[in-house]
C-alpha positions in Angstrom: 4.5 10.3 20.6 1.9 8.5 18.6 2.7 4.9 17.6 0.7 3.3 14.9 -0.1 -0.4 15.4 1.4 -2.7 12.7 1.4 -6.4 12.0 2.6 -8.6 9.2 0.4 -9.5 6.2 -1.1 -12.8 7.0 -0.3 -15.7 4.6 0.9 -19.3 4.8 1.5 -22.6 3.1 -1.7 -22.5 1.0 -0.7 -19.3 -0.7 3.0 -20.3 -1.1 2.2 -23.7 -2.5 -0.4 -22.3 -4.9 2.0 -19.7 -6.3 4.8 -22.2 -6.6 2.7 -24.5 -8.7 1.1 -21.7 -10.7 4.4 -20.0 -11.8 7.8 -21.8 -11.9 9.9 -18.7 -12.0 8.1 -17.1 -9.1 8.2 -20.4 -7.2 12.0 -20.6 -7.6 12.4 -17.0 -6.5 10.2 -17.6 -3.4 12.3 -20.7 -2.5 15.5 -18.6 -2.8 14.2 -15.6 -0.8 12.5 -17.6 2.0 9.6 -16.1 3.8 9.2 -12.4 3.1 7.3 -10.3 5.7 5.3 -7.3 4.7 4.4 -4.8 7.4 0.8 -3.6 7.3 -1.4 -1.2 9.3 -4.8 -2.5 10.3 -6.1 1.0 10.9 -7.2 2.2 7.5 -6.8 5.9 8.3 -3.2 5.5 9.4 -2.5 3.3 6.3 -4.1 5.9 4.0 -2.0 8.7 5.4 1.1 6.5 5.1 0.3 5.7 1.5 -0.1 9.5 0.7 3.1 10.3 2.4 4.8 7.6 0.2 3.5 9.0 -3.1 6.3 9.7 -5.6 9.1 9.5 -3.0 11.5 6.7 -2.0 10.7 4.2 0.8 13.5 5.6 2.9 12.3 9.2 2.5 8.7 8.2 3.3 9.8 6.4 6.5 11.7 9.5 7.7 8.6 11.7 7.2 6.3 9.1 8.8 8.5 8.8 11.9 8.6 12.6 12.2 4.8 12.9 11.9 4.4 10.5 14.8 7.0 12.3 16.9 5.7 15.8 16.3 2.0 15.4 15.7 1.2 12.5 18.1 -1.7 10.2 17.1 -2.2 9.6 13.4 -6.0 9.8 13.9 -8.6 11.7 12.0 -9.5 13.9 14.9 -5.9 14.8 15.7 -4.8 15.5 12.2 -7.9 17.5 11.3 -7.1 19.8 14.2 -3.5 20.5 13.0 -2.7 23.5 10.8 -1.6 22.3 7.4 1.7 24.1 7.9 2.5 21.9 10.9 1.8 18.7 8.9 3.9 20.1 6.0 6.7 20.8 8.5 7.2 17.1 8.9 8.8 17.1 5.4 6.2 17.0 2.7 4.9 19.4 0.0 2.0 21.7 1.1 -0.4 20.0 -1.3 0.1 16.6 0.4 -0.3 18.2 3.9 -3.6 19.9 2.8 -4.9 16.6 1.3 -4.0 14.7 4.5 -5.8 17.3 6.6 -8.9 17.4 4.4 -9.1 13.6 4.5 -8.8 13.7 8.3 -11.6 16.2 8.4 -13.9 14.2 6.2 -13.3 11.0 8.3 -13.6 12.9 11.6 -16.9 14.4 10.5 -18.3 11.1 9.4 -18.5 12.3 5.8 -16.3 9.4 4.7 -16.6 6.0 6.4 -13.3 4.1 6.2 -14.8 1.1 8.1 -17.3 0.6 5.4 -14.5 -0.4 3.0 -14.3 -3.7 4.8 -17.7 -4.6 3.4 -17.0 -3.6 -0.2 -15.3 -5.6 -3.1 -11.8 -4.6 -4.1 -13.1 -2.6 -7.1 -15.8 -0.9 -5.0 -13.4 -0.1 -2.2 -10.8 1.4 -4.6 -13.5 3.5 -6.4 -14.7 4.8 -3.1 -11.2 5.7 -1.9 -10.5 7.5 -5.2 -13.2 10.0 -4.4 -10.9 11.4 -1.7 -8.5 14.3 -2.6 -5.1 13.1 -3.7 -6.1 9.4 -3.8 -5.5 7.7 -7.2 -5.6 4.1 -8.1 -2.1 3.2 -6.8 -2.8 4.7 -3.4 -6.2 2.9 -3.2 -4.5 -0.4 -4.2 -1.8 0.1 -1.5 -4.6 0.5 1.0 -6.3 -2.7 -0.1 -3.1 -4.6 0.7 -1.7 -2.7 3.6 -4.8 -2.1 5.7 -7.6 -4.3 4.4 -5.3 -7.3 3.7 -7.1 -8.1 0.5 -5.6 -11.4 -1.0 -5.4 -10.6 -4.7 -3.9 -7.2 -5.5 -1.1 -6.7 -8.0 -0.7 -3.0 -8.8 0.2 -2.0 -12.4 0.8 1.5 -11.0 3.5 0.4 -8.7 6.9 0.8 -10.4 8.7 -1.5 -8.0 6.2 -4.4 -8.7 6.7 -3.9 -12.4 10.5 -3.8 -11.9 10.3 -7.0 -9.8 8.3 -8.7 -12.5 10.7 -7.7 -15.3 13.6 -9.0 -13.3 11.8 -12.2 -12.5 11.1 -13.0 -16.2 14.2 -11.3 -17.7 12.2 -8.6 -19.6 13.6 -5.3 -20.7 10.1 -3.8 -21.1 6.6 -4.8 -20.2 3.2 -4.1 -21.7 0.0 -3.9 -19.7 -1.2 -7.0 -21.5 1.8 -9.0 -20.3 1.4 -7.7 -16.8 -2.3 -8.7 -16.8 -1.4 -12.2 -17.9 1.0 -12.7 -15.0 -1.5 -11.1 -12.6 -4.1 -13.7 -13.7 -1.6 -16.5 -13.1 -1.1 -15.4 -9.5 -4.8 -15.1 -8.8 -6.4 -15.6 -6.2 -3.2 -14.9 -4.2 -1.8 -11.9 -6.1 -1.0 -9.9 -2.9 1.5 -12.5 -1.8 3.0 -12.5 -5.3 3.3 -8.7 -4.9 5.1 -9.1 -1.6 7.7 -11.2 -3.4 7.9 -8.9 -6.4 8.6 -6.0 -4.1 11.5 -8.0 -2.6 12.8 -8.9 -6.0 12.8 -5.3 -7.2 15.1 -4.2 -4.3 17.7 -6.9 -4.9 
């Protein structure tokens, strides 16, 4: 059985103190929630496959598929997944289109046609743009990778429904425009990713 290495997103007093002073509502929520840990995957390939698995399905459903993939397929590595028939990947509980995209990305990475390690050297915008050239990778998936593999410090994703829901709950809003969202995002900068971690927690309360 393959086991993907995970760790917690790395943050500390500096980020917490900054966000508390930058936004009183967020600061109060952070004090109430205490420390919130976010599991990440330092291997960008595993994190990318995990993000694709999680597209448009619940966290619980995504976790079930992810565990099944590791049990049935073994290593979540480019070489191993590129060698699997798409039907076998699909059999872990996802639509055929997702299975084919995962297999194609695995092939591109295994062949050296796409260099995931190079992302570490690129800015957030450049890394996201590069990722979005891959099949089935849109902006949300790219932004999830920035947080959950590259540990970029300042990512707040408009495309993430749970983050928007957490923000609306935090500020008592019934609806939210992109302009309002961007204003809050700027307030959290340069530690938006830690704000995202708390907004996710708020959205599930």
